[in-house]
PDB file of N, CA, C and O in Angstrom:
ATOM      1  N   MET A   1     -62.593 -68.810   6.774  1.00  0.00           N
ATOM      2  CA  MET A   1     -63.097 -68.133   5.612  1.00  0.00           C
ATOM      3  C   MET A   1     -64.629 -68.179   5.676  1.00  0.00           C
ATOM      4  O   MET A   1     -65.217 -69.192   6.054  1.00  0.00           O
ATOM      5  N   LEU A   2     -65.243 -67.092   5.308  1.00  0.00           N
ATOM      6  CA  LEU A   2     -66.694 -66.981   5.283  1.00  0.00           C
ATOM      7  C   LEU A   2     -67.125 -66.754   3.844  1.00  0.00           C
ATOM      8  O   LEU A   2     -66.667 -65.813   3.196  1.00  0.00           O
ATOM      9  N   ASN A   3     -68.002 -67.611   3.343  1.00  0.00           N
ATOM     10  CA  ASN A   3     -68.507 -67.501   1.983  1.00  0.00           C
ATOM     11  C   ASN A   3     -70.000 -67.797   2.023  1.00  0.00           C
ATOM     12  O   ASN A   3     -70.408 -68.940   2.233  1.00  0.00           O
ATOM     13  N   ILE A   4     -70.817 -66.760   1.819  1.00  0.00           N
ATOM     14  CA  ILE A   4     -72.267 -66.901   1.858  1.00  0.00           C
ATOM     15  C   ILE A   4     -72.840 -66.386   0.546  1.00  0.00           C
ATOM     16  O   ILE A   4     -72.465 -65.315   0.069  1.00  0.00           O
ATOM     17  N   CYS A   5     -73.753 -67.158  -0.032  1.00  0.00           N
ATOM     18  CA  CYS A   5     -74.439 -66.759  -1.255  1.00  0.00           C
ATOM     19  C   CYS A   5     -75.938 -66.743  -1.003  1.00  0.00           C
ATOM     20  O   CYS A   5     -76.480 -67.651  -0.373  1.00  0.00           O
ATOM     21  N   GLY A   6     -76.599 -65.716  -1.495  1.00  0.00           N
ATOM     22  CA  GLY A   6     -78.048 -65.653  -1.467  1.00  0.00           C
ATOM     23  C   GLY A   6     -78.569 -65.930  -2.859  1.00  0.00           C
ATOM     24  O   GLY A   6     -78.044 -65.406  -3.841  1.00  0.00           O
ATOM     25  N   CYS A   7     -79.603 -66.755  -2.946  1.00  0.00           N
ATOM     26  CA  CYS A   7     -80.138 -67.143  -4.248  1.00  0.00           C
ATOM     27  C   CYS A   7     -81.659 -67.073  -4.263  1.00  0.00           C
ATOM     28  O   CYS A   7     -82.316 -67.212  -3.232  1.00  0.00           O
ATOM     29  N   LEU A   8     -82.195 -66.856  -5.447  1.00  0.00           N
ATOM     30  CA  LEU A   8     -83.616 -66.993  -5.695  1.00  0.00           C
ATOM     31  C   LEU A   8     -83.785 -68.231  -6.559  1.00  0.00           C
ATOM     32  O   LEU A   8     -83.260 -68.305  -7.670  1.00  0.00           O
ATOM     33  N   VAL A   9     -84.518 -69.197  -6.039  1.00  0.00           N
ATOM     34  CA  VAL A   9     -84.766 -70.440  -6.760  1.00  0.00           C
ATOM     35  C   VAL A   9     -86.209 -70.401  -7.250  1.00  0.00           C
ATOM     36  O   VAL A   9     -87.138 -70.251  -6.455  1.00  0.00           O
ATOM     37  N   HIS A  10     -86.392 -70.536  -8.555  1.00  0.00           N
ATOM     38  CA  HIS A  10     -87.722 -70.540  -9.152  1.00  0.00           C
ATOM     39  C   HIS A  10     -88.056 -71.984  -9.495  1.00  0.00           C
ATOM     40  O   HIS A  10     -87.285 -72.671 -10.165  1.00  0.00           O
ATOM     41  N   THR A  11     -89.225 -72.438  -9.021  1.00  0.00           N
ATOM     42  CA  THR A  11     -89.609 -73.838  -9.200  1.00  0.00           C
ATOM     43  C   THR A  11     -90.938 -73.946  -9.938  1.00  0.00           C
ATOM     44  O   THR A  11     -91.670 -72.969 -10.092  1.00  0.00           O
ATOM     45  N   MET A  12     -91.225 -75.160 -10.388  1.00  0.00           N
ATOM     46  CA  MET A  12     -92.582 -75.454 -10.828  1.00  0.00           C
ATOM     47  C   MET A  12     -93.433 -75.439  -9.550  1.00  0.00           C
ATOM     48  O   MET A  12     -93.114 -76.151  -8.598  1.00  0.00           O
ATOM     49  N   PRO A  13     -94.498 -74.650  -9.513  1.00  0.00           N
ATOM     50  CA  PRO A  13     -95.246 -74.465  -8.258  1.00  0.00           C
ATOM     51  C   PRO A  13     -95.659 -75.761  -7.563  1.00  0.00           C
ATOM     52  O   PRO A  13     -95.625 -75.828  -6.335  1.00  0.00           O
ATOM     53  N   GLN A  14     -96.043 -76.778  -8.307  1.00  0.00           N
ATOM     54  CA  GLN A  14     -96.472 -78.035  -7.699  1.00  0.00           C
ATOM     55  C   GLN A  14     -95.298 -78.810  -7.087  1.00  0.00           C
ATOM     56  O   GLN A  14     -95.517 -79.774  -6.353  1.00  0.00           O
ATOM     57  N   MET A  15     -94.063 -78.405  -7.379  1.00  0.00           N
ATOM     58  CA  MET A  15     -92.873 -79.101  -6.872  1.00  0.00           C
ATOM     59  C   MET A  15     -92.166 -78.312  -5.773  1.00  0.00           C
ATOM     60  O   MET A  15     -91.137 -78.757  -5.264  1.00  0.00           O
ATOM     61  N   THR A  16     -92.696 -77.154  -5.400  1.00  0.00           N
ATOM     62  CA  THR A  16     -92.017 -76.278  -4.441  1.00  0.00           C
ATOM     63  C   THR A  16     -91.698 -76.982  -3.130  1.00  0.00           C
ATOM     64  O   THR A  16     -90.581 -76.864  -2.626  1.00  0.00           O
ATOM     65  N   ASP A  17     -92.656 -77.711  -2.570  1.00  0.00           N
ATOM     66  CA  ASP A  17     -92.420 -78.369  -1.278  1.00  0.00           C
ATOM     67  C   ASP A  17     -91.288 -79.379  -1.349  1.00  0.00           C
ATOM     68  O   ASP A  17     -90.483 -79.462  -0.422  1.00  0.00           O
ATOM     69  N   SER A  18     -91.208 -80.150  -2.427  1.00  0.00           N
ATOM     70  CA  SER A  18     -90.124 -81.140  -2.537  1.00  0.00           C
ATOM     71  C   SER A  18     -88.783 -80.457  -2.774  1.00  0.00           C
ATOM     72  O   SER A  18     -87.754 -80.951  -2.314  1.00  0.00           O
ATOM     73  N   VAL A  19     -88.775 -79.333  -3.479  1.00  0.00           N
ATOM     74  CA  VAL A  19     -87.527 -78.585  -3.682  1.00  0.00           C
ATOM     75  C   VAL A  19     -87.053 -78.011  -2.347  1.00  0.00           C
ATOM     76  O   VAL A  19     -85.864 -78.071  -2.032  1.00  0.00           O
ATOM     77  N   ILE A  20     -87.976 -77.455  -1.564  1.00  0.00           N
ATOM     78  CA  ILE A  20     -87.624 -76.928  -0.243  1.00  0.00           C
ATOM     79  C   ILE A  20     -87.027 -78.029   0.626  1.00  0.00           C
ATOM     80  O   ILE A  20     -86.019 -77.813   1.300  1.00  0.00           O
ATOM     81  N   ALA A  21     -87.639 -79.197   0.613  1.00  0.00           N
ATOM     82  CA  ALA A  21     -87.135 -80.318   1.415  1.00  0.00           C
ATOM     83  C   ALA A  21     -85.725 -80.711   0.978  1.00  0.00           C
ATOM     84  O   ALA A  21     -84.874 -81.004   1.818  1.00  0.00           O
ATOM     85  N   ALA A  22     -85.477 -80.719  -0.324  1.00  0.00           N
ATOM     86  CA  ALA A  22     -84.148 -81.084  -0.833  1.00  0.00           C
ATOM     87  C   ALA A  22     -83.105 -80.054  -0.431  1.00  0.00           C
ATOM     88  O   ALA A  22     -81.987 -80.418  -0.069  1.00  0.00           O
ATOM     89  N   ILE A  23     -83.455 -78.767  -0.490  1.00  0.00           N
ATOM     90  CA  ILE A  23     -82.504 -77.718  -0.104  1.00  0.00           C
ATOM     91  C   ILE A  23     -82.238 -77.772   1.390  1.00  0.00           C
ATOM     92  O   ILE A  23     -81.090 -77.667   1.821  1.00  0.00           O
ATOM     93  N   ASP A  24     -83.296 -77.935   2.190  1.00  0.00           N
ATOM     94  CA  ASP A  24     -83.122 -78.017   3.643  1.00  0.00           C
ATOM     95  C   ASP A  24     -82.301 -79.238   4.068  1.00  0.00           C
ATOM     96  O   ASP A  24     -81.644 -79.211   5.109  1.00  0.00           O
ATOM     97  N   ALA A  25     -82.336 -80.298   3.272  1.00  0.00           N
ATOM     98  CA  ALA A  25     -81.577 -81.513   3.590  1.00  0.00           C
ATOM     99  C   ALA A  25     -80.106 -81.381   3.235  1.00  0.00           C
ATOM    100  O   ALA A  25     -79.303 -82.248   3.580  1.00  0.00           O
ATOM    101  N   THR A  26     -79.749 -80.307   2.552  1.00  0.00           N
ATOM    102  CA  THR A  26     -78.372 -80.080   2.126  1.00  0.00           C
ATOM    103  C   THR A  26     -77.625 -79.297   3.200  1.00  0.00           C
ATOM    104  O   THR A  26     -78.065 -78.223   3.609  1.00  0.00           O
ATOM    105  N   GLU A  27     -76.496 -79.834   3.655  1.00  0.00           N
ATOM    106  CA  GLU A  27     -75.679 -79.095   4.613  1.00  0.00           C
ATOM    107  C   GLU A  27     -75.197 -77.813   3.955  1.00  0.00           C
ATOM    108  O   GLU A  27     -74.661 -77.834   2.847  1.00  0.00           O
ATOM    109  N   GLY A  28     -75.392 -76.693   4.649  1.00  0.00           N
ATOM    110  CA  GLY A  28     -74.979 -75.403   4.115  1.00  0.00           C
ATOM    111  C   GLY A  28     -76.100 -74.648   3.422  1.00  0.00           C
ATOM    112  O   GLY A  28     -75.968 -73.448   3.179  1.00  0.00           O
ATOM    113  N   GLY A  29     -77.207 -75.323   3.095  1.00  0.00           N
ATOM    114  CA  GLY A  29     -78.339 -74.681   2.436  1.00  0.00           C
ATOM    115  C   GLY A  29     -79.441 -74.388   3.440  1.00  0.00           C
ATOM    116  O   GLY A  29     -79.711 -75.195   4.330  1.00  0.00           O
ATOM    117  N   GLU A  30     -80.075 -73.235   3.297  1.00  0.00           N
ATOM    118  CA  GLU A  30     -81.163 -72.869   4.201  1.00  0.00           C
ATOM    119  C   GLU A  30     -82.215 -72.064   3.444  1.00  0.00           C
ATOM    120  O   GLU A  30     -81.899 -71.095   2.753  1.00  0.00           O
ATOM    121  N   VAL A  31     -83.473 -72.486   3.588  1.00  0.00           N
ATOM    122  CA  VAL A  31     -84.594 -71.784   2.986  1.00  0.00           C
ATOM    123  C   VAL A  31     -85.089 -70.743   3.975  1.00  0.00           C
ATOM    124  O   VAL A  31     -85.289 -71.044   5.152  1.00  0.00           O
ATOM    125  N   HIS A  32     -85.288 -69.515   3.501  1.00  0.00           N
ATOM    126  CA  HIS A  32     -85.731 -68.427   4.375  1.00  0.00           C
ATOM    127  C   HIS A  32     -87.170 -68.011   4.114  1.00  0.00           C
ATOM    128  O   HIS A  32     -87.859 -67.577   5.036  1.00  0.00           O
ATOM    129  N   ALA A  33     -87.631 -68.132   2.895  1.00  0.00           N
ATOM    130  CA  ALA A  33     -89.000 -67.745   2.553  1.00  0.00           C
ATOM    131  C   ALA A  33     -89.357 -68.370   1.212  1.00  0.00           C
ATOM    132  O   ALA A  33     -88.481 -68.734   0.427  1.00  0.00           O
ATOM    133  N   HIS A  34     -90.668 -68.488   0.962  1.00  0.00           N
ATOM    134  CA  HIS A  34     -91.114 -68.954  -0.351  1.00  0.00           C
ATOM    135  C   HIS A  34     -92.536 -68.474  -0.610  1.00  0.00           C
ATOM    136  O   HIS A  34     -93.341 -68.306   0.306  1.00  0.00           O
ATOM    137  N   GLN A  35     -92.811 -68.261  -1.886  1.00  0.00           N
ATOM    138  CA  GLN A  35     -94.141 -67.849  -2.314  1.00  0.00           C
ATOM    139  C   GLN A  35     -94.258 -68.067  -3.817  1.00  0.00           C
ATOM    140  O   GLN A  35     -93.365 -67.692  -4.577  1.00  0.00           O
ATOM    141  N   ASP A  36     -95.356 -68.671  -4.237  1.00  0.00           N
ATOM    142  CA  ASP A  36     -95.667 -68.831  -5.659  1.00  0.00           C
ATOM    143  C   ASP A  36     -94.521 -69.429  -6.473  1.00  0.00           C
ATOM    144  O   ASP A  36     -94.220 -68.956  -7.569  1.00  0.00           O
ATOM    145  N   GLY A  37     -93.887 -70.463  -5.940  1.00  0.00           N
ATOM    146  CA  GLY A  37     -92.822 -71.135  -6.682  1.00  0.00           C
ATOM    147  C   GLY A  37     -91.477 -70.451  -6.634  1.00  0.00           C
ATOM    148  O   GLY A  37     -90.539 -70.880  -7.307  1.00  0.00           O
ATOM    149  N   ARG A  38     -91.363 -69.388  -5.846  1.00  0.00           N
ATOM    150  CA  ARG A  38     -90.071 -68.708  -5.672  1.00  0.00           C
ATOM    151  C   ARG A  38     -89.591 -68.968  -4.248  1.00  0.00           C
ATOM    152  O   ARG A  38     -90.359 -68.855  -3.293  1.00  0.00           O
ATOM    153  N   ILE A  39     -88.311 -69.317  -4.117  1.00  0.00           N
ATOM    154  CA  ILE A  39     -87.728 -69.672  -2.824  1.00  0.00           C
ATOM    155  C   ILE A  39     -86.482 -68.830  -2.600  1.00  0.00           C
ATOM    156  O   ILE A  39     -85.613 -68.747  -3.467  1.00  0.00           O
ATOM    157  N   VAL A  40     -86.402 -68.205  -1.429  1.00  0.00           N
ATOM    158  CA  VAL A  40     -85.220 -67.430  -1.039  1.00  0.00           C
ATOM    159  C   VAL A  40     -84.324 -68.361  -0.220  1.00  0.00           C
ATOM    160  O   VAL A  40     -84.753 -68.930   0.784  1.00  0.00           O
ATOM    161  N   VAL A  41     -83.082 -68.505  -0.663  1.00  0.00           N
ATOM    162  CA  VAL A  41     -82.156 -69.483  -0.092  1.00  0.00           C
ATOM    163  C   VAL A  41     -80.810 -68.825   0.199  1.00  0.00           C
ATOM    164  O   VAL A  41     -80.357 -67.970  -0.563  1.00  0.00           O
ATOM    165  N   THR A  42     -80.172 -69.221   1.298  1.00  0.00           N
ATOM    166  CA  THR A  42     -78.753 -68.910   1.483  1.00  0.00           C
ATOM    167  C   THR A  42     -77.978 -70.214   1.461  1.00  0.00           C
ATOM    168  O   THR A  42     -78.466 -71.261   1.887  1.00  0.00           O
ATOM    169  N   VAL A  43     -76.765 -70.122   0.955  1.00  0.00           N
ATOM    170  CA  VAL A  43     -75.873 -71.268   0.856  1.00  0.00           C
ATOM    171  C   VAL A  43     -74.509 -70.837   1.374  1.00  0.00           C
ATOM    172  O   VAL A  43     -73.990 -69.789   0.989  1.00  0.00           O
ATOM    173  N   GLU A  44     -73.933 -71.656   2.253  1.00  0.00           N
ATOM    174  CA  GLU A  44     -72.606 -71.385   2.809  1.00  0.00           C
ATOM    175  C   GLU A  44     -71.664 -72.526   2.483  1.00  0.00           C
ATOM    176  O   GLU A  44     -72.083 -73.674   2.334  1.00  0.00           O
ATOM    177  N   ASP A  45     -70.375 -72.192   2.372  1.00  0.00           N
ATOM    178  CA  ASP A  45     -69.363 -73.243   2.230  1.00  0.00           C
ATOM    179  C   ASP A  45     -69.456 -74.186   3.429  1.00  0.00           C
ATOM    180  O   ASP A  45     -69.740 -73.758   4.547  1.00  0.00           O
ATOM    181  N   THR A  46     -69.214 -75.465   3.182  1.00  0.00           N
ATOM    182  CA  THR A  46     -69.074 -76.443   4.259  1.00  0.00           C
ATOM    183  C   THR A  46     -67.685 -77.055   4.140  1.00  0.00           C
ATOM    184  O   THR A  46     -66.939 -76.743   3.212  1.00  0.00           O
ATOM    185  N   ASP A  47     -67.343 -77.920   5.076  1.00  0.00           N
ATOM    186  CA  ASP A  47     -66.041 -78.597   5.004  1.00  0.00           C
ATOM    187  C   ASP A  47     -65.948 -79.491   3.767  1.00  0.00           C
ATOM    188  O   ASP A  47     -64.861 -79.712   3.233  1.00  0.00           O
ATOM    189  N   GLU A  48     -67.104 -80.006   3.314  1.00  0.00           N
ATOM    190  CA  GLU A  48     -67.111 -80.949   2.200  1.00  0.00           C
ATOM    191  C   GLU A  48     -67.369 -80.310   0.843  1.00  0.00           C
ATOM    192  O   GLU A  48     -66.944 -80.847  -0.180  1.00  0.00           O
ATOM    193  N   LYS A  49     -68.063 -79.163   0.816  1.00  0.00           N
ATOM    194  CA  LYS A  49     -68.479 -78.627  -0.478  1.00  0.00           C
ATOM    195  C   LYS A  49     -68.527 -77.109  -0.459  1.00  0.00           C
ATOM    196  O   LYS A  49     -68.961 -76.497   0.517  1.00  0.00           O
ATOM    197  N   ARG A  50     -68.075 -76.515  -1.551  1.00  0.00           N
ATOM    198  CA  ARG A  50     -68.133 -75.061  -1.687  1.00  0.00           C
ATOM    199  C   ARG A  50     -69.564 -74.629  -2.019  1.00  0.00           C
ATOM    200  O   ARG A  50     -70.333 -75.396  -2.599  1.00  0.00           O
ATOM    201  N   ALA A  51     -69.909 -73.406  -1.648  1.00  0.00           N
ATOM    202  CA  ALA A  51     -71.237 -72.861  -1.932  1.00  0.00           C
ATOM    203  C   ALA A  51     -71.517 -72.873  -3.434  1.00  0.00           C
ATOM    204  O   ALA A  51     -72.632 -73.186  -3.852  1.00  0.00           O
ATOM    205  N   SER A  52     -70.531 -72.541  -4.236  1.00  0.00           N
ATOM    206  CA  SER A  52     -70.742 -72.513  -5.692  1.00  0.00           C
ATOM    207  C   SER A  52     -71.121 -73.890  -6.231  1.00  0.00           C
ATOM    208  O   SER A  52     -71.940 -73.996  -7.143  1.00  0.00           O
ATOM    209  N   ASP A  53     -70.527 -74.945  -5.668  1.00  0.00           N
ATOM    210  CA  ASP A  53     -70.884 -76.303  -6.088  1.00  0.00           C
ATOM    211  C   ASP A  53     -72.298 -76.662  -5.635  1.00  0.00           C
ATOM    212  O   ASP A  53     -73.033 -77.338  -6.355  1.00  0.00           O
ATOM    213  N   GLN A  54     -72.677 -76.207  -4.439  1.00  0.00           N
ATOM    214  CA  GLN A  54     -74.026 -76.464  -3.952  1.00  0.00           C
ATOM    215  C   GLN A  54     -75.062 -75.774  -4.834  1.00  0.00           C
ATOM    216  O   GLN A  54     -76.128 -76.328  -5.104  1.00  0.00           O
ATOM    217  N   ILE A  55     -74.740 -74.558  -5.280  1.00  0.00           N
ATOM    218  CA  ILE A  55     -75.650 -73.835  -6.168  1.00  0.00           C
ATOM    219  C   ILE A  55     -75.802 -74.593  -7.482  1.00  0.00           C
ATOM    220  O   ILE A  55     -76.912 -74.723  -7.998  1.00  0.00           O
ATOM    221  N   MET A  56     -74.710 -75.088  -8.018  1.00  0.00           N
ATOM    222  CA  MET A  56     -74.792 -75.872  -9.257  1.00  0.00           C
ATOM    223  C   MET A  56     -75.633 -77.130  -9.036  1.00  0.00           C
ATOM    224  O   MET A  56     -76.391 -77.531  -9.920  1.00  0.00           O
ATOM    225  N   ASP A  57     -75.503 -77.755  -7.861  1.00  0.00           N
ATOM    226  CA  ASP A  57     -76.295 -78.948  -7.550  1.00  0.00           C
ATOM    227  C   ASP A  57     -77.787 -78.628  -7.480  1.00  0.00           C
ATOM    228  O   ASP A  57     -78.613 -79.466  -7.841  1.00  0.00           O
ATOM    229  N   MET A  58     -78.144 -77.421  -7.017  1.00  0.00           N
ATOM    230  CA  MET A  58     -79.562 -77.053  -6.920  1.00  0.00           C
ATOM    231  C   MET A  58     -80.232 -77.081  -8.285  1.00  0.00           C
ATOM    232  O   MET A  58     -81.430 -77.348  -8.377  1.00  0.00           O
ATOM    233  N   HIS A  59     -79.482 -76.812  -9.343  1.00  0.00           N
ATOM    234  CA  HIS A  59     -80.048 -76.863 -10.693  1.00  0.00           C
ATOM    235  C   HIS A  59     -80.551 -78.270 -11.039  1.00  0.00           C
ATOM    236  O   HIS A  59     -81.419 -78.426 -11.898  1.00  0.00           O
ATOM    237  N   GLN A  60     -80.006 -79.287 -10.373  1.00  0.00           N
ATOM    238  CA  GLN A  60     -80.347 -80.673 -10.683  1.00  0.00           C
ATOM    239  C   GLN A  60     -81.525 -81.196  -9.867  1.00  0.00           C
ATOM    240  O   GLN A  60     -81.978 -82.316 -10.103  1.00  0.00           O
ATOM    241  N   ILE A  61     -82.029 -80.418  -8.918  1.00  0.00           N
ATOM    242  CA  ILE A  61     -83.169 -80.849  -8.103  1.00  0.00           C
ATOM    243  C   ILE A  61     -84.411 -80.872  -8.989  1.00  0.00           C
ATOM    244  O   ILE A  61     -84.713 -79.873  -9.642  1.00  0.00           O
ATOM    245  N   PRO A  62     -85.137 -81.987  -9.026  1.00  0.00           N
ATOM    246  CA  PRO A  62     -86.354 -82.039  -9.842  1.00  0.00           C
ATOM    247  C   PRO A  62     -87.332 -80.929  -9.447  1.00  0.00           C
ATOM    248  O   PRO A  62     -87.627 -80.736  -8.268  1.00  0.00           O
ATOM    249  N   GLY A  63     -87.825 -80.209 -10.449  1.00  0.00           N
ATOM    250  CA  GLY A  63     -88.770 -79.124 -10.212  1.00  0.00           C
ATOM    251  C   GLY A  63     -88.147 -77.745 -10.239  1.00  0.00           C
ATOM    252  O   GLY A  63     -88.864 -76.748 -10.315  1.00  0.00           O
ATOM    253  N   VAL A  64     -86.811 -77.664 -10.177  1.00  0.00           N
ATOM    254  CA  VAL A  64     -86.134 -76.364 -10.220  1.00  0.00           C
ATOM    255  C   VAL A  64     -86.065 -75.881 -11.665  1.00  0.00           C
ATOM    256  O   VAL A  64     -85.605 -76.597 -12.555  1.00  0.00           O
ATOM    257  N   LEU A  65     -86.532 -74.654 -11.880  1.00  0.00           N
ATOM    258  CA  LEU A  65     -86.472 -74.046 -13.211  1.00  0.00           C
ATOM    259  C   LEU A  65     -85.224 -73.191 -13.365  1.00  0.00           C
ATOM    260  O   LEU A  65     -84.506 -73.313 -14.357  1.00  0.00           O
ATOM    261  N   THR A  66     -84.958 -72.314 -12.377  1.00  0.00           N
ATOM    262  CA  THR A  66     -83.775 -71.462 -12.414  1.00  0.00           C
ATOM    263  C   THR A  66     -83.249 -71.234 -11.009  1.00  0.00           C
ATOM    264  O   THR A  66     -83.998 -71.301 -10.034  1.00  0.00           O
ATOM    265  N   VAL A  67     -81.954 -70.966 -10.914  1.00  0.00           N
ATOM    266  CA  VAL A  67     -81.309 -70.536  -9.681  1.00  0.00           C
ATOM    267  C   VAL A  67     -80.528 -69.280 -10.020  1.00  0.00           C
ATOM    268  O   VAL A  67     -79.645 -69.299 -10.877  1.00  0.00           O
ATOM    269  N   THR A  68     -80.860 -68.177  -9.338  1.00  0.00           N
ATOM    270  CA  THR A  68     -80.216 -66.903  -9.618  1.00  0.00           C
ATOM    271  C   THR A  68     -79.461 -66.431  -8.388  1.00  0.00           C
ATOM    272  O   THR A  68     -80.038 -66.308  -7.307  1.00  0.00           O
ATOM    273  N   LEU A  69     -78.180 -66.167  -8.548  1.00  0.00           N
ATOM    274  CA  LEU A  69     -77.377 -65.620  -7.461  1.00  0.00           C
ATOM    275  C   LEU A  69     -77.767 -64.157  -7.279  1.00  0.00           C
ATOM    276  O   LEU A  69     -77.670 -63.364  -8.216  1.00  0.00           O
ATOM    277  N   THR A  70     -78.208 -63.796  -6.069  1.00  0.00           N
ATOM    278  CA  THR A  70     -78.647 -62.426  -5.820  1.00  0.00           C
ATOM    279  C   THR A  70     -77.744 -61.690  -4.842  1.00  0.00           C
ATOM    280  O   THR A  70     -77.792 -60.463  -4.755  1.00  0.00           O
ATOM    281  N   TYR A  71     -76.918 -62.436  -4.101  1.00  0.00           N
ATOM    282  CA  TYR A  71     -76.048 -61.824  -3.095  1.00  0.00           C
ATOM    283  C   TYR A  71     -74.859 -62.734  -2.881  1.00  0.00           C
ATOM    284  O   TYR A  71     -75.000 -63.957  -2.885  1.00  0.00           O
ATOM    285  N   HIS A  72     -73.672 -62.137  -2.692  1.00  0.00           N
ATOM    286  CA  HIS A  72     -72.482 -62.926  -2.381  1.00  0.00           C
ATOM    287  C   HIS A  72     -71.607 -62.154  -1.410  1.00  0.00           C
ATOM    288  O   HIS A  72     -71.269 -60.994  -1.644  1.00  0.00           O
ATOM    289  N   HIS A  73     -71.246 -62.811  -0.318  1.00  0.00           N
ATOM    290  CA  HIS A  73     -70.342 -62.205   0.661  1.00  0.00           C
ATOM    291  C   HIS A  73     -69.217 -63.194   0.923  1.00  0.00           C
ATOM    292  O   HIS A  73     -69.454 -64.358   1.246  1.00  0.00           O
ATOM    293  N   PHE A  74     -67.987 -62.708   0.778  1.00  0.00           N
ATOM    294  CA  PHE A  74     -66.800 -63.546   0.955  1.00  0.00           C
ATOM    295  C   PHE A  74     -65.781 -62.749   1.744  1.00  0.00           C
ATOM    296  O   PHE A  74     -65.496 -61.600   1.407  1.00  0.00           O
ATOM    297  N   GLU A  75     -65.237 -63.337   2.778  1.00  0.00           N
ATOM    298  CA  GLU A  75     -64.160 -62.666   3.515  1.00  0.00           C
ATOM    299  C   GLU A  75     -63.299 -63.687   4.235  1.00  0.00           C
ATOM    300  O   GLU A  75     -63.758 -64.753   4.645  1.00  0.00           O
ATOM    301  N   GLU A  76     -62.048 -63.323   4.371  1.00  0.00           N
ATOM    302  CA  GLU A  76     -61.124 -64.111   5.178  1.00  0.00           C
ATOM    303  C   GLU A  76     -61.391 -63.751   6.633  1.00  0.00           C
ATOM    304  O   GLU A  76     -61.438 -62.573   6.988  1.00  0.00           O
ATOM    305  N   LEU A  77     -61.561 -64.747   7.459  1.00  0.00           N
ATOM    306  CA  LEU A  77     -61.778 -64.488   8.875  1.00  0.00           C
ATOM    307  C   LEU A  77     -60.440 -64.417   9.582  1.00  0.00           C
ATOM    308  O   LEU A  77     -59.582 -65.280   9.397  1.00  0.00           O
ATOM    309  N   ASP A  78     -60.269 -63.393  10.386  1.00  0.00           N
ATOM    310  CA  ASP A  78     -59.063 -63.207  11.178  1.00  0.00           C
ATOM    311  C   ASP A  78     -59.176 -64.087  12.416  1.00  0.00           C
ATOM    312  O   ASP A  78     -60.172 -64.015  13.137  1.00  0.00           O
ATOM    313  N   GLU A  79     -58.170 -64.914  12.671  1.00  0.00           N
ATOM    314  CA  GLU A  79     -58.210 -65.800  13.831  1.00  0.00           C
ATOM    315  C   GLU A  79     -58.354 -65.029  15.127  1.00  0.00           C
ATOM    316  O   GLU A  79     -58.898 -65.562  16.094  1.00  0.00           O
ATOM    317  N   SER A  80     -57.881 -63.784  15.180  1.00  0.00           N
ATOM    318  CA  SER A  80     -58.001 -62.998  16.392  1.00  0.00           C
ATOM    319  C   SER A  80     -59.439 -62.579  16.657  1.00  0.00           C
ATOM    320  O   SER A  80     -59.753 -62.161  17.771  1.00  0.00           O
ATOM    321  N   SER A  81     -60.336 -62.680  15.652  1.00  0.00           N
ATOM    322  CA  SER A  81     -61.732 -62.328  15.882  1.00  0.00           C
ATOM    323  C   SER A  81     -62.361 -63.281  16.893  1.00  0.00           C
ATOM    324  O   SER A  81     -63.288 -62.897  17.606  1.00  0.00           O
ATOM    325  N   ASP A  82     -61.868 -64.526  16.965  1.00  0.00           N
ATOM    326  CA  ASP A  82     -62.344 -65.449  17.994  1.00  0.00           C
ATOM    327  C   ASP A  82     -61.968 -64.958  19.377  1.00  0.00           C
ATOM    328  O   ASP A  82     -62.721 -65.138  20.334  1.00  0.00           O
ATOM    329  N   ASP A  83     -60.802 -64.339  19.482  1.00  0.00           N
ATOM    330  CA  ASP A  83     -60.365 -63.814  20.771  1.00  0.00           C
ATOM    331  C   ASP A  83     -61.283 -62.683  21.248  1.00  0.00           C
ATOM    332  O   ASP A  83     -61.523 -62.533  22.446  1.00  0.00           O
ATOM    333  N   LEU A  84     -61.790 -61.896  20.304  1.00  0.00           N
ATOM    334  CA  LEU A  84     -62.702 -60.813  20.669  1.00  0.00           C
ATOM    335  C   LEU A  84     -64.039 -61.360  21.124  1.00  0.00           C
ATOM    336  O   LEU A  84     -64.670 -60.796  22.018  1.00  0.00           O
ATOM    337  N   ALA A  85     -64.480 -62.456  20.517  1.00  0.00           N
ATOM    338  CA  ALA A  85     -65.757 -63.042  20.889  1.00  0.00           C
ATOM    339  C   ALA A  85     -65.679 -63.777  22.222  1.00  0.00           C
ATOM    340  O   ALA A  85     -66.686 -63.930  22.914  1.00  0.00           O
ATOM    341  N   HIS A  86     -64.493 -64.227  22.572  1.00  0.00           N
ATOM    342  CA  HIS A  86     -64.305 -65.006  23.803  1.00  0.00           C
ATOM    343  C   HIS A  86     -63.105 -64.452  24.584  1.00  0.00           C
ATOM    344  O   HIS A  86     -62.050 -65.084  24.630  1.00  0.00           O
ATOM    345  N   PRO A  87     -63.264 -63.283  25.189  1.00  0.00           N
ATOM    346  CA  PRO A  87     -62.113 -62.703  25.911  1.00  0.00           C
ATOM    347  C   PRO A  87     -61.718 -63.568  27.107  1.00  0.00           C
ATOM    348  O   PRO A  87     -62.549 -64.224  27.734  1.00  0.00           O
ATOM    349  N   THR A  88     -60.438 -63.544  27.392  1.00  0.00           N
ATOM    350  CA  THR A  88     -59.924 -64.348  28.515  1.00  0.00           C
ATOM    351  C   THR A  88     -59.730 -63.505  29.761  1.00  0.00           C
ATOM    352  O   THR A  88     -59.239 -64.016  30.768  1.00  0.00           O
ATOM    353  N   HIS A  89     -60.099 -62.232  29.728  1.00  0.00           N
ATOM    354  CA  HIS A  89     -59.899 -61.346  30.890  1.00  0.00           C
ATOM    355  C   HIS A  89     -61.032 -61.474  31.869  1.00  0.00           C
ATOM    356  O   HIS A  89     -61.034 -60.806  32.903  1.00  0.00           O
TER     357      HIS A  89
END
């Protein structure tokens, strides 16, 4: 299963670096860009935690003002898609 969420995280500007570090330290979370207290983040499901739970956890990071879901992609992965990526012929 593939579950990816894109979020905009708005922080107190003086806390942006520590918020970025906290998100980067989270399995499944990745920072892609930031400017003026706004951080573009993607979050994926992991074996231990769903993306939705990770997003809720981001609200608890000191310095975070808001987390807005801006993109969501969810699909069941077909096991045969691995066969296409790794042909045996």
